[in-house]
KOLGU-4560 file (N, C-alpha, C; in nm, 3 decimals, padded with zeros to 5 digits):
<recs>
<n_xx: -06.461 n_yy: 07.749 n_zz: -04.970 ca_xx: -06.334 ca_yy: 07.818 ca_zz: -04.965 c_xx: -06.220 c_yy: 07.716 c_zz: -04.968 mol: A seq: 1 type: MET>
<n_xx: -06.111 n_yy: 07.758 n_zz: -05.027 ca_xx: -05.992 ca_yy: 07.674 ca_zz: -05.039 c_xx: -05.880 c_yy: 07.734 c_zz: -04.954 mol: A seq: 2 type: ILE>
<n_xx: -05.819 n_yy: 07.655 n_zz: -04.868 ca_xx: -05.707 ca_yy: 07.700 ca_zz: -04.786 c_xx: -05.576 c_yy: 07.650 c_zz: -04.846 mol: A seq: 3 type: ALA>
<n_xx: -05.484 n_yy: 07.746 n_zz: -04.865 ca_xx: -05.353 ca_yy: 07.715 ca_zz: -04.921 c_xx: -05.247 c_yy: 07.763 c_zz: -04.821 mol: A seq: 4 type: ILE>
<n_xx: -05.163 n_yy: 07.674 n_zz: -04.769 ca_xx: -05.058 ca_yy: 07.718 ca_zz: -04.676 c_xx: -04.956 c_yy: 07.803 c_zz: -04.751 mol: A seq: 5 type: PRO>
<n_xx: -04.922 n_yy: 07.919 n_zz: -04.694 ca_xx: -04.825 ca_yy: 08.010 ca_zz: -04.755 c_xx: -04.731 c_yy: 08.066 c_zz: -04.648 mol: A seq: 6 type: VAL>
<n_xx: -04.619 n_yy: 08.120 n_zz: -04.693 ca_xx: -04.521 ca_yy: 08.177 ca_zz: -04.600 c_xx: -04.529 c_yy: 08.329 c_zz: -04.593 mol: A seq: 7 type: ASP>
<n_xx: -04.605 n_yy: 08.391 n_zz: -04.686 ca_xx: -04.619 ca_yy: 08.537 ca_zz: -04.682 c_xx: -04.755 c_yy: 08.577 c_zz: -04.737 mol: A seq: 8 type: SER>
<n_xx: -04.802 n_yy: 08.693 n_zz: -04.694 ca_xx: -04.933 ca_yy: 08.744 ca_zz: -04.736 c_xx: -04.915 c_yy: 08.827 c_zz: -04.862 mol: A seq: 9 type: ALA>
<n_xx: -04.899 n_yy: 08.760 n_zz: -04.973 ca_xx: -04.876 ca_yy: 08.826 ca_zz: -05.101 c_xx: -04.939 c_yy: 08.744 c_zz: -05.212 mol: A seq: 10 type: SER>
<n_xx: -04.994 n_yy: 08.812 n_zz: -05.311 ca_xx: -05.049 ca_yy: 08.740 ca_zz: -05.425 c_xx: -04.939 c_yy: 08.673 c_zz: -05.507 mol: A seq: 11 type: MET>
<n_xx: -04.815 n_yy: 08.715 n_zz: -05.486 ca_xx: -04.701 ca_yy: 08.652 ca_zz: -05.553 c_xx: -04.650 c_yy: 08.530 c_zz: -05.477 mol: A seq: 12 type: ASP>
<n_xx: -04.707 n_yy: 08.505 n_zz: -05.360 ca_xx: -04.662 ca_yy: 08.392 ca_zz: -05.277 c_xx: -04.690 c_yy: 08.260 c_zz: -05.349 mol: A seq: 13 type: ALA>
<n_xx: -04.609 n_yy: 08.164 n_zz: -05.315 ca_xx: -04.631 ca_yy: 08.027 ca_zz: -05.361 c_xx: -04.672 c_yy: 07.945 c_zz: -05.240 mol: A seq: 14 type: LYS>
<n_xx: -04.727 n_yy: 07.830 n_zz: -05.266 ca_xx: -04.767 ca_yy: 07.742 ca_zz: -05.156 c_xx: -04.645 c_yy: 07.704 c_zz: -05.073 mol: A seq: 15 type: SER>
<n_xx: -04.666 n_yy: 07.689 n_zz: -04.944 ca_xx: -04.562 ca_yy: 07.645 ca_zz: -04.854 c_xx: -04.558 c_yy: 07.493 c_zz: -04.854 mol: A seq: 16 type: SER>
<n_xx: -04.443 n_yy: 07.437 n_zz: -04.829 ca_xx: -04.434 ca_yy: 07.292 ca_zz: -04.816 c_xx: -04.491 c_yy: 07.245 c_zz: -04.683 mol: A seq: 17 type: LYS>
<n_xx: -04.501 n_yy: 07.337 n_zz: -04.588 ca_xx: -04.548 ca_yy: 07.304 ca_zz: -04.454 c_xx: -04.701 c_yy: 07.302 c_zz: -04.449 mol: A seq: 18 type: LEU>
<n_xx: -04.756 n_yy: 07.238 n_zz: -04.348 ca_xx: -04.899 ca_yy: 07.249 ca_zz: -04.320 c_xx: -04.918 c_yy: 07.296 c_zz: -04.176 mol: A seq: 19 type: PHE>
<n_xx: -04.892 n_yy: 07.212 n_zz: -04.081 ca_xx: -04.916 ca_yy: 07.245 ca_zz: -03.941 c_xx: -04.824 c_yy: 07.353 c_zz: -03.886 mol: A seq: 20 type: GLY>
<n_xx: -04.707 n_yy: 07.370 n_zz: -03.947 ca_xx: -04.612 ca_yy: 07.471 ca_zz: -03.900 c_xx: -04.618 c_yy: 07.600 c_zz: -03.980 mol: A seq: 21 type: ASN>
<n_xx: -04.708 n_yy: 07.609 n_zz: -04.074 ca_xx: -04.717 ca_yy: 07.728 ca_zz: -04.158 c_xx: -04.769 c_yy: 07.847 c_zz: -04.076 mol: A seq: 22 type: VAL>
<n_xx: -04.718 n_yy: 07.964 n_zz: -04.107 ca_xx: -04.756 ca_yy: 08.085 ca_zz: -04.032 c_xx: -04.888 c_yy: 08.145 c_zz: -04.080 mol: A seq: 23 type: LYS>
<n_xx: -04.928 n_yy: 08.116 n_zz: -04.204 ca_xx: -05.054 ca_yy: 08.172 ca_zz: -04.254 c_xx: -05.110 c_yy: 08.089 c_zz: -04.369 mol: A seq: 24 type: MET>
<n_xx: -05.235 n_yy: 08.119 n_zz: -04.401 ca_xx: -05.303 ca_yy: 08.055 ca_zz: -04.513 c_xx: -05.357 c_yy: 08.162 c_zz: -04.606 mol: A seq: 25 type: PHE>
<n_xx: -05.349 n_yy: 08.135 n_zz: -04.735 ca_xx: -05.423 ca_yy: 08.212 ca_zz: -04.835 c_xx: -05.557 c_yy: 08.141 c_zz: -04.846 mol: A seq: 26 type: ALA>
<n_xx: -05.664 n_yy: 08.215 n_zz: -04.830 ca_xx: -05.798 ca_yy: 08.158 ca_zz: -04.839 c_xx: -05.862 c_yy: 08.211 c_zz: -04.967 mol: A seq: 27 type: ILE>
<n_xx: -05.902 n_yy: 08.121 n_zz: -05.055 ca_xx: -05.967 ca_yy: 08.159 ca_zz: -05.179 c_xx: -06.117 c_yy: 08.147 c_zz: -05.163 mol: A seq: 28 type: TYR>
<n_xx: -06.187 n_yy: 08.257 n_zz: -05.192 ca_xx: -06.333 ca_yy: 08.260 ca_zz: -05.187 c_xx: -06.386 c_yy: 08.257 c_zz: -05.331 mol: A seq: 29 type: LYS>
<n_xx: -06.437 n_yy: 08.143 n_zz: -05.377 ca_xx: -06.478 ca_yy: 08.130 ca_zz: -05.517 c_xx: -06.592 c_yy: 08.224 c_zz: -05.558 mol: A seq: 30 type: PRO>
<n_xx: -06.685 n_yy: 08.251 n_zz: -05.469 ca_xx: -06.796 ca_yy: 08.338 ca_zz: -05.506 c_xx: -06.750 c_yy: 08.481 c_zz: -05.535 mol: A seq: 31 type: LEU>
<n_xx: -06.641 n_yy: 08.521 n_zz: -05.473 ca_xx: -06.586 ca_yy: 08.655 ca_zz: -05.494 c_xx: -06.465 c_yy: 08.653 c_zz: -05.588 mol: A seq: 32 type: GLU>
<n_xx: -06.418 n_yy: 08.533 n_zz: -05.623 ca_xx: -06.297 ca_yy: 08.515 ca_zz: -05.703 c_xx: -06.184 c_yy: 08.598 c_zz: -05.644 mol: A seq: 33 type: ASP>
<n_xx: -06.164 n_yy: 08.582 n_zz: -05.513 ca_xx: -06.065 ca_yy: 08.664 ca_zz: -05.443 c_xx: -05.998 c_yy: 08.585 c_zz: -05.331 mol: A seq: 34 type: ALA>
<n_xx: -05.877 n_yy: 08.629 n_zz: -05.297 ca_xx: -05.800 ca_yy: 08.573 ca_zz: -05.186 c_xx: -05.798 c_yy: 08.669 c_zz: -05.069 mol: A seq: 35 type: PHE>
<n_xx: -05.788 n_yy: 08.613 n_zz: -04.949 ca_xx: -05.750 ca_yy: 08.690 ca_zz: -04.832 c_xx: -05.656 c_yy: 08.602 c_zz: -04.751 mol: A seq: 36 type: PHE>
<n_xx: -05.583 n_yy: 08.663 n_zz: -04.660 ca_xx: -05.481 ca_yy: 08.591 ca_zz: -04.585 c_xx: -05.516 c_yy: 08.594 c_zz: -04.437 mol: A seq: 37 type: PHE>
<n_xx: -05.495 n_yy: 08.478 n_zz: -04.372 ca_xx: -05.525 ca_yy: 08.465 ca_zz: -04.229 c_xx: -05.404 c_yy: 08.404 c_zz: -04.160 mol: A seq: 38 type: ILE>
<n_xx: -05.363 n_yy: 08.463 n_zz: -04.049 ca_xx: -05.254 ca_yy: 08.407 ca_zz: -03.970 c_xx: -05.299 c_yy: 08.277 c_zz: -03.905 mol: A seq: 39 type: ASN>
<n_xx: -05.208 n_yy: 08.182 n_zz: -03.900 ca_xx: -05.234 ca_yy: 08.053 ca_zz: -03.836 c_xx: -05.193 c_yy: 08.063 c_zz: -03.689 mol: A seq: 40 type: ASN>
<n_xx: -05.289 n_yy: 08.092 n_zz: -03.605 ca_xx: -05.261 ca_yy: 08.107 ca_zz: -03.461 c_xx: -05.220 c_yy: 07.975 c_zz: -03.397 mol: A seq: 41 type: LYS>
<n_xx: -05.239 n_yy: 07.865 n_zz: -03.467 ca_xx: -05.205 ca_yy: 07.732 ca_zz: -03.415 c_xx: -05.078 c_yy: 07.676 c_zz: -03.478 mol: A seq: 42 type: GLU>
<n_xx: -04.998 n_yy: 07.761 n_zz: -03.541 ca_xx: -04.875 ca_yy: 07.716 ca_zz: -03.606 c_xx: -04.791 c_yy: 07.634 c_zz: -03.508 mol: A seq: 43 type: SER>
<n_xx: -04.745 n_yy: 07.520 n_zz: -03.555 ca_xx: -04.668 ca_yy: 07.429 ca_zz: -03.471 c_xx: -04.747 c_yy: 07.309 c_zz: -03.426 mol: A seq: 44 type: GLY>
<n_xx: -04.878 n_yy: 07.311 n_zz: -03.449 ca_xx: -04.965 ca_yy: 07.200 ca_zz: -03.410 c_xx: -05.061 c_yy: 07.173 c_zz: -03.525 mol: A seq: 45 type: ASN>
<n_xx: -05.032 n_yy: 07.069 n_zz: -03.602 ca_xx: -05.112 ca_yy: 07.037 ca_zz: -03.720 c_xx: -05.257 c_yy: 07.005 c_zz: -03.691 mol: A seq: 46 type: GLY>
<n_xx: -05.283 n_yy: 06.936 n_zz: -03.582 ca_xx: -05.421 ca_yy: 06.901 ca_zz: -03.548 c_xx: -05.500 c_yy: 07.027 c_zz: -03.513 mol: A seq: 47 type: ILE>
<n_xx: -05.441 n_yy: 07.115 n_zz: -03.434 ca_xx: -05.510 ca_yy: 07.240 ca_zz: -03.401 c_xx: -05.525 c_yy: 07.330 c_zz: -03.524 mol: A seq: 48 type: GLN>
<n_xx: -05.427 n_yy: 07.326 n_zz: -03.614 ca_xx: -05.440 ca_yy: 07.400 ca_zz: -03.740 c_xx: -05.559 c_yy: 07.349 c_zz: -03.818 mol: A seq: 49 type: THR>
<n_xx: -05.576 n_yy: 07.218 n_zz: -03.825 ca_xx: -05.691 ca_yy: 07.160 ca_zz: -03.896 c_xx: -05.822 c_yy: 07.204 c_zz: -03.832 mol: A seq: 50 type: ALA>
<n_xx: -05.828 n_yy: 07.207 n_zz: -03.701 ca_xx: -05.949 ca_yy: 07.252 ca_zz: -03.631 c_xx: -05.977 c_yy: 07.400 c_zz: -03.661 mol: A seq: 51 type: LYS>
<n_xx: -05.871 n_yy: 07.479 n_zz: -03.671 ca_xx: -05.886 ca_yy: 07.621 ca_zz: -03.701 c_xx: -05.946 c_yy: 07.641 c_zz: -03.840 mol: A seq: 52 type: LEU>
<n_xx: -05.904 n_yy: 07.559 n_zz: -03.936 ca_xx: -05.959 ca_yy: 07.569 ca_zz: -04.071 c_xx: -06.109 c_yy: 07.540 c_zz: -04.072 mol: A seq: 53 type: LEU>
<n_xx: -06.152 n_yy: 07.448 n_zz: -03.991 ca_xx: -06.295 ca_yy: 07.420 ca_zz: -03.979 c_xx: -06.369 c_yy: 07.543 c_zz: -03.927 mol: A seq: 54 type: LYS>
<n_xx: -06.312 n_yy: 07.611 n_zz: -03.828 ca_xx: -06.374 ca_yy: 07.733 ca_zz: -03.774 c_xx: -06.385 c_yy: 07.843 c_zz: -03.880 mol: A seq: 55 type: LYS>
<n_xx: -06.292 n_yy: 07.843 n_zz: -03.975 ca_xx: -06.293 ca_yy: 07.942 ca_zz: -04.083 c_xx: -06.388 c_yy: 07.900 c_zz: -04.196 mol: A seq: 56 type: TRP>
<n_xx: -06.457 n_yy: 07.787 n_zz: -04.181 ca_xx: -06.550 ca_yy: 07.735 ca_zz: -04.282 c_xx: -06.482 c_yy: 07.697 c_zz: -04.414 mol: A seq: 57 type: ASN>
<n_xx: -06.358 n_yy: 07.653 n_zz: -04.404 ca_xx: -06.286 ca_yy: 07.606 ca_zz: -04.522 c_xx: -06.349 c_yy: 07.475 c_zz: -04.567 mol: A seq: 58 type: VAL>
<n_xx: -06.360 n_yy: 07.458 n_zz: -04.698 ca_xx: -06.418 ca_yy: 07.336 ca_zz: -04.755 c_xx: -06.314 c_yy: 07.245 c_zz: -04.818 mol: A seq: 59 type: GLU>
<n_xx: -06.200 n_yy: 07.307 n_zz: -04.860 ca_xx: -06.094 ca_yy: 07.232 ca_zz: -04.928 c_xx: -05.959 c_yy: 07.283 c_zz: -04.879 mol: A seq: 60 type: LYS>
<n_xx: -05.864 n_yy: 07.190 n_zz: -04.867 ca_xx: -05.728 ca_yy: 07.221 ca_zz: -04.824 c_xx: -05.632 c_yy: 07.153 c_zz: -04.921 mol: A seq: 61 type: VAL>
<n_xx: -05.523 n_yy: 07.224 n_zz: -04.952 ca_xx: -05.416 ca_yy: 07.162 ca_zz: -05.030 c_xx: -05.291 c_yy: 07.153 c_zz: -04.943 mol: A seq: 62 type: VAL>
<n_xx: -05.202 n_yy: 07.061 n_zz: -04.977 ca_xx: -05.080 ca_yy: 07.044 ca_zz: -04.897 c_xx: -04.971 c_yy: 06.976 c_zz: -04.978 mol: A seq: 63 type: TYR>
<n_xx: -04.848 n_yy: 06.993 n_zz: -04.930 ca_xx: -04.733 ca_yy: 06.918 ca_zz: -04.980 c_xx: -04.688 c_yy: 06.815 c_zz: -04.877 mol: A seq: 64 type: SER>
<n_xx: -04.679 n_yy: 06.858 n_zz: -04.749 ca_xx: -04.643 ca_yy: 06.768 ca_zz: -04.640 c_xx: -04.748 c_yy: 06.778 c_zz: -04.531 mol: A seq: 65 type: TYR>
<n_xx: -04.803 n_yy: 06.664 n_zz: -04.493 ca_xx: -04.905 ca_yy: 06.659 ca_zz: -04.388 c_xx: -04.897 c_yy: 06.523 c_zz: -04.320 mol: A seq: 66 type: MET>
<n_xx: -04.910 n_yy: 06.522 n_zz: -04.190 ca_xx: -04.911 ca_yy: 06.398 ca_zz: -04.115 c_xx: -05.052 c_yy: 06.342 c_zz: -04.100 mol: A seq: 67 type: GLY>
<n_xx: -05.060 n_yy: 06.225 n_zz: -04.041 ca_xx: -05.190 ca_yy: 06.158 ca_zz: -04.026 c_xx: -05.282 c_yy: 06.229 c_zz: -03.927 mol: A seq: 68 type: SER>
<n_xx: -05.226 n_yy: 06.294 n_zz: -03.824 ca_xx: -05.310 ca_yy: 06.363 ca_zz: -03.726 c_xx: -05.393 c_yy: 06.473 c_zz: -03.788 mol: A seq: 69 type: GLY>
<n_xx: -05.331 n_yy: 06.570 n_zz: -03.857 ca_xx: -05.409 ca_yy: 06.675 ca_zz: -03.922 c_xx: -05.505 c_yy: 06.619 c_zz: -04.028 mol: A seq: 70 type: PRO>
<n_xx: -05.457 n_yy: 06.520 n_zz: -04.106 ca_xx: -05.545 ca_yy: 06.462 ca_zz: -04.207 c_xx: -05.670 c_yy: 06.403 c_zz: -04.144 mol: A seq: 71 type: PHE>
<n_xx: -05.654 n_yy: 06.326 n_zz: -04.038 ca_xx: -05.768 ca_yy: 06.263 ca_zz: -03.972 c_xx: -05.868 c_yy: 06.368 c_zz: -03.924 mol: A seq: 72 type: THR>
<n_xx: -05.817 n_yy: 06.478 n_zz: -03.869 ca_xx: -05.904 ca_yy: 06.586 ca_zz: -03.821 c_xx: -05.980 c_yy: 06.651 c_zz: -03.937 mol: A seq: 73 type: GLU>
<n_xx: -05.912 n_yy: 06.680 n_zz: -04.046 ca_xx: -05.977 ca_yy: 06.739 ca_zz: -04.163 c_xx: -06.081 c_yy: 06.644 c_zz: -04.221 mol: A seq: 74 type: LEU>
<n_xx: -06.045 n_yy: 06.517 n_zz: -04.233 ca_xx: -06.137 ca_yy: 06.417 ca_zz: -04.287 c_xx: -06.261 c_yy: 06.404 c_zz: -04.199 mol: A seq: 75 type: ASP>
<n_xx: -06.242 n_yy: 06.404 n_zz: -04.069 ca_xx: -06.354 ca_yy: 06.396 ca_zz: -03.974 c_xx: -06.451 c_yy: 06.513 c_zz: -03.993 mol: A seq: 76 type: LYS>
<n_xx: -06.396 n_yy: 06.630 n_zz: -04.027 ca_xx: -06.478 ca_yy: 06.750 ca_zz: -04.044 c_xx: -06.527 c_yy: 06.768 c_zz: -04.188 mol: A seq: 77 type: ASP>
<n_xx: -06.513 n_yy: 06.664 n_zz: -04.270 ca_xx: -06.560 ca_yy: 06.665 ca_zz: -04.410 c_xx: -06.497 c_yy: 06.777 c_zz: -04.493 mol: A seq: 78 type: ASP>
<n_xx: -06.371 n_yy: 06.806 n_zz: -04.466 ca_xx: -06.296 ca_yy: 06.902 ca_zz: -04.548 c_xx: -06.217 c_yy: 06.821 c_zz: -04.650 mol: A seq: 79 type: ILE>
<n_xx: -06.234 n_yy: 06.852 n_zz: -04.778 ca_xx: -06.162 ca_yy: 06.782 ca_zz: -04.884 c_xx: -06.014 c_yy: 06.817 c_zz: -04.877 mol: A seq: 80 type: ASP>
<n_xx: -05.930 n_yy: 06.716 n_zz: -04.893 ca_xx: -05.785 ca_yy: 06.733 ca_zz: -04.882 c_xx: -05.721 c_yy: 06.691 c_zz: -05.014 mol: A seq: 81 type: VAL>
<n_xx: -05.637 n_yy: 06.779 n_zz: -05.069 ca_xx: -05.573 ca_yy: 06.753 ca_zz: -05.199 c_xx: -05.422 c_yy: 06.761 c_zz: -05.187 mol: A seq: 82 type: TYR>
<n_xx: -05.356 n_yy: 06.659 n_zz: -05.238 ca_xx: -05.210 ca_yy: 06.655 ca_zz: -05.244 c_xx: -05.167 c_yy: 06.726 c_zz: -05.372 mol: A seq: 83 type: TYR>
<n_xx: -05.078 n_yy: 06.827 n_zz: -05.358 ca_xx: -05.037 ca_yy: 06.906 ca_zz: -05.475 c_xx: -04.894 c_yy: 06.877 c_zz: -05.519 mol: A seq: 84 type: ILE>
<n_xx: -04.827 n_yy: 06.785 n_zz: -05.453 ca_xx: -04.689 ca_yy: 06.756 ca_zz: -05.487 c_xx: -04.594 c_yy: 06.830 c_zz: -05.394 mol: A seq: 85 type: GLY>
<n_xx: -04.467 n_yy: 06.806 n_zz: -05.409 ca_xx: -04.367 ca_yy: 06.860 ca_zz: -05.316 c_xx: -04.316 c_yy: 06.999 c_zz: -05.353 mol: A seq: 86 type: LYS>
<n_xx: -04.339 n_yy: 07.045 n_zz: -05.474 ca_xx: -04.286 ca_yy: 07.174 ca_zz: -05.517 c_xx: -04.389 c_yy: 07.285 c_zz: -05.498 mol: A seq: 87 type: GLU>
<n_xx: -04.346 n_yy: 07.401 n_zz: -05.446 ca_xx: -04.437 ca_yy: 07.515 ca_zz: -05.429 c_xx: -04.497 c_yy: 07.557 c_zz: -05.563 mol: A seq: 88 type: PRO>
<n_xx: -04.622 n_yy: 07.605 n_zz: -05.556 ca_xx: -04.694 ca_yy: 07.647 ca_zz: -05.677 c_xx: -04.758 c_yy: 07.783 c_zz: -05.656 mol: A seq: 89 type: MET>
<n_xx: -04.784 n_yy: 07.853 n_zz: -05.764 ca_xx: -04.854 ca_yy: 07.981 ca_zz: -05.761 c_xx: -04.998 c_yy: 07.960 c_zz: -05.713 mol: A seq: 90 type: GLN>
<n_xx: -05.051 n_yy: 08.056 n_zz: -05.640 ca_xx: -05.186 ca_yy: 08.046 ca_zz: -05.586 c_xx: -05.291 c_yy: 08.026 c_zz: -05.695 mol: A seq: 91 type: LEU>
<n_xx: -05.283 n_yy: 08.105 n_zz: -05.801 ca_xx: -05.384 ca_yy: 08.095 ca_zz: -05.907 c_xx: -05.379 c_yy: 07.959 c_zz: -05.976 mol: A seq: 92 type: SER>
<n_xx: -05.259 n_yy: 07.902 n_zz: -05.992 ca_xx: -05.248 ca_yy: 07.769 ca_zz: -06.052 c_xx: -05.313 c_yy: 07.664 c_zz: -05.963 mol: A seq: 93 type: ASP>
<n_xx: -05.295 n_yy: 07.676 n_zz: -05.834 ca_xx: -05.355 ca_yy: 07.581 ca_zz: -05.740 c_xx: -05.507 c_yy: 07.586 c_zz: -05.750 mol: A seq: 94 type: ILE>
<n_xx: -05.563 n_yy: 07.706 n_zz: -05.750 ca_xx: -05.709 ca_yy: 07.720 ca_zz: -05.757 c_xx: -05.763 c_yy: 07.657 c_zz: -05.885 mol: A seq: 95 type: VAL>
<n_xx: -05.701 n_yy: 07.685 n_zz: -05.998 ca_xx: -05.745 ca_yy: 07.628 ca_zz: -06.126 c_xx: -05.743 c_yy: 07.476 c_zz: -06.122 mol: A seq: 96 type: LYS>
<n_xx: -05.635 n_yy: 07.422 n_zz: -06.067 ca_xx: -05.623 ca_yy: 07.276 ca_zz: -06.064 c_xx: -05.720 c_yy: 07.212 c_zz: -05.966 mol: A seq: 97 type: LYS>
<n_xx: -05.749 n_yy: 07.278 n_zz: -05.855 ca_xx: -05.850 ca_yy: 07.224 ca_zz: -05.763 c_xx: -05.986 c_yy: 07.225 c_zz: -05.833 mol: A seq: 98 type: VAL>
<n_xx: -06.018 n_yy: 07.334 n_zz: -05.899 ca_xx: -06.148 ca_yy: 07.346 ca_zz: -05.966 c_xx: -06.162 c_yy: 07.248 c_zz: -06.082 mol: A seq: 99 type: GLN>
<n_xx: -06.049 n_yy: 07.212 n_zz: -06.145 ca_xx: -06.051 ca_yy: 07.116 ca_zz: -06.256 c_xx: -06.026 c_yy: 06.972 c_zz: -06.211 mol: A seq: 100 type: ASN>
<n_xx: -06.021 n_yy: 06.950 n_zz: -06.080 ca_xx: -05.997 ca_yy: 06.817 ca_zz: -06.023 c_xx: -05.867 c_yy: 06.755 c_zz: -06.074 mol: A seq: 101 type: TYR>
<n_xx: -05.763 n_yy: 06.839 n_zz: -06.088 ca_xx: -05.633 ca_yy: 06.793 ca_zz: -06.139 c_xx: -05.541 c_yy: 06.738 c_zz: -06.031 mol: A seq: 102 type: SER>
<n_xx: -05.573 n_yy: 06.762 n_zz: -05.905 ca_xx: -05.492 ca_yy: 06.711 ca_zz: -05.795 c_xx: -05.552 c_yy: 06.582 c_zz: -05.741 mol: A seq: 103 type: PHE>
<n_xx: -05.469 n_yy: 06.507 n_zz: -05.670 ca_xx: -05.515 ca_yy: 06.384 ca_zz: -05.607 c_xx: -05.592 c_yy: 06.419 c_zz: -05.481 mol: A seq: 104 type: ILE>
<n_xx: -05.717 n_yy: 06.374 n_zz: -05.476 ca_xx: -05.797 ca_yy: 06.391 ca_zz: -05.355 c_xx: -05.758 c_yy: 06.278 c_zz: -05.260 mol: A seq: 105 type: LYS>
<n_xx: -05.716 n_yy: 06.316 n_zz: -05.141 ca_xx: -05.670 ca_yy: 06.219 ca_zz: -05.043 c_xx: -05.787 c_yy: 06.184 c_zz: -04.952 mol: A seq: 106 type: VAL>
<n_xx: -05.808 n_yy: 06.054 n_zz: -04.935 ca_xx: -05.913 ca_yy: 06.006 ca_zz: -04.845 c_xx: -05.859 c_yy: 05.884 c_zz: -04.770 mol: A seq: 107 type: ASP>
<n_xx: -05.942 n_yy: 05.823 n_zz: -04.692 ca_xx: -05.898 ca_yy: 05.710 ca_zz: -04.608 c_xx: -05.839 c_yy: 05.596 c_zz: -04.692 mol: A seq: 108 type: ALA>
<n_xx: -05.887 n_yy: 05.580 n_zz: -04.815 ca_xx: -05.841 ca_yy: 05.467 ca_zz: -04.897 c_xx: -05.700 c_yy: 05.486 c_zz: -04.953 mol: A seq: 109 type: SER>
<n_xx: -05.653 n_yy: 05.611 n_zz: -04.967 ca_xx: -05.521 ca_yy: 05.633 ca_zz: -05.026 c_xx: -05.428 c_yy: 05.717 c_zz: -04.937 mol: A seq: 110 type: ASN>
<n_xx: -05.473 n_yy: 05.751 n_zz: -04.819 ca_xx: -05.395 ca_yy: 05.838 ca_zz: -04.730 c_xx: -05.256 c_yy: 05.783 c_zz: -04.701 mol: A seq: 111 type: ALA>
<n_xx: -05.243 n_yy: 05.654 n_zz: -04.682 ca_xx: -05.111 ca_yy: 05.598 ca_zz: -04.649 c_xx: -05.010 c_yy: 05.621 c_zz: -04.761 mol: A seq: 112 type: SER>
<n_xx: -05.057 n_yy: 05.637 n_zz: -04.883 ca_xx: -04.969 ca_yy: 05.663 ca_zz: -04.996 c_xx: -04.928 c_yy: 05.810 c_zz: -05.004 mol: A seq: 113 type: THR>
<n_xx: -05.019 n_yy: 05.901 n_zz: -04.970 ca_xx: -04.996 ca_yy: 06.044 ca_zz: -04.994 c_xx: -04.964 c_yy: 06.127 c_zz: -04.871 mol: A seq: 114 type: TYR>
<n_xx: -04.973 n_yy: 06.070 n_zz: -04.753 ca_xx: -04.937 ca_yy: 06.147 ca_zz: -04.634 c_xx: -04.789 c_yy: 06.133 c_zz: -04.605 mol: A seq: 115 type: LEU>
<n_xx: -04.727 n_yy: 06.245 n_zz: -04.573 ca_xx: -04.586 ca_yy: 06.251 ca_zz: -04.540 c_xx: -04.570 c_yy: 06.373 c_zz: -04.450 mol: A seq: 116 type: ASP>
<n_xx: -04.537 n_yy: 06.354 n_zz: -04.323 ca_xx: -04.528 ca_yy: 06.469 ca_zz: -04.232 c_xx: -04.410 c_yy: 06.560 c_zz: -04.262 mol: A seq: 117 type: PRO>
<n_xx: -04.316 n_yy: 06.515 n_zz: -04.344 ca_xx: -04.203 ca_yy: 06.599 ca_zz: -04.378 c_xx: -04.100 c_yy: 06.614 c_zz: -04.267 mol: A seq: 118 type: GLY>
<n_xx: -04.104 n_yy: 06.526 n_zz: -04.170 ca_xx: -04.009 ca_yy: 06.531 ca_zz: -04.060 c_xx: -03.895 c_yy: 06.431 c_zz: -04.086 mol: A seq: 119 type: THR>
<n_xx: -03.784 n_yy: 06.451 n_zz: -04.021 ca_xx: -03.670 ca_yy: 06.361 ca_zz: -04.040 c_xx: -03.702 c_yy: 06.219 c_zz: -03.993 mol: A seq: 120 type: SER>
<n_xx: -03.790 n_yy: 06.207 n_zz: -03.893 ca_xx: -03.826 ca_yy: 06.075 ca_zz: -03.842 c_xx: -03.937 c_yy: 06.009 c_zz: -03.925 mol: A seq: 121 type: SER>
<n_xx: -03.997 n_yy: 06.087 n_zz: -04.016 ca_xx: -04.111 ca_yy: 06.042 ca_zz: -04.095 c_xx: -04.235 c_yy: 06.013 c_zz: -04.012 mol: A seq: 122 type: GLN>
<n_xx: -04.237 n_yy: 06.064 n_zz: -03.889 ca_xx: -04.353 ca_yy: 06.049 ca_zz: -03.801 c_xx: -04.415 c_yy: 06.186 c_zz: -03.778 mol: A seq: 123 type: ASN>
<n_xx: -04.545 n_yy: 06.188 n_zz: -03.765 ca_xx: -04.615 ca_yy: 06.311 ca_zz: -03.732 c_xx: -04.575 c_yy: 06.353 c_zz: -03.591 mol: A seq: 124 type: CYS>
<n_xx: -04.537 n_yy: 06.477 n_zz: -03.575 ca_xx: -04.497 ca_yy: 06.527 ca_zz: -03.443 c_xx: -04.602 c_yy: 06.617 c_zz: -03.381 mol: A seq: 125 type: GLU>
<n_xx: -04.727 n_yy: 06.595 n_zz: -03.423 ca_xx: -04.838 ca_yy: 06.674 ca_zz: -03.369 c_xx: -04.860 c_yy: 06.640 c_zz: -03.223 mol: A seq: 126 type: CYS>
<n_xx: -04.908 n_yy: 06.737 n_zz: -03.150 ca_xx: -04.940 ca_yy: 06.711 ca_zz: -03.010 c_xx: -05.088 c_yy: 06.697 c_zz: -02.993 mol: A seq: 127 type: THR>
</recs>
């Protein structure tokens, strides 16, 4: 399953720039070729959001802004993390690009280049 941070539960939604502060995720189930939406009960805490995705059995996550805390948690749980750029995208476009390996897969070797918490201080504010 692929988790995409979104601001509304709609097939017309675009990806949110947020990760840990996002209110919900669009979850794509490839075997069913379908989306469903789940509220992020841990909104405001990126590390807890990452742990929640593991509980949902997510295998891949996309993001625009993410700090090192959530990334480390996702990486520890063997969840693939993909940087999609700073501009919101349509859900179907994201799925196609993940499946075609068109996004940058972020791992320990390149994380310092692609992680950006999106805060004014440029520091992760996770608790």
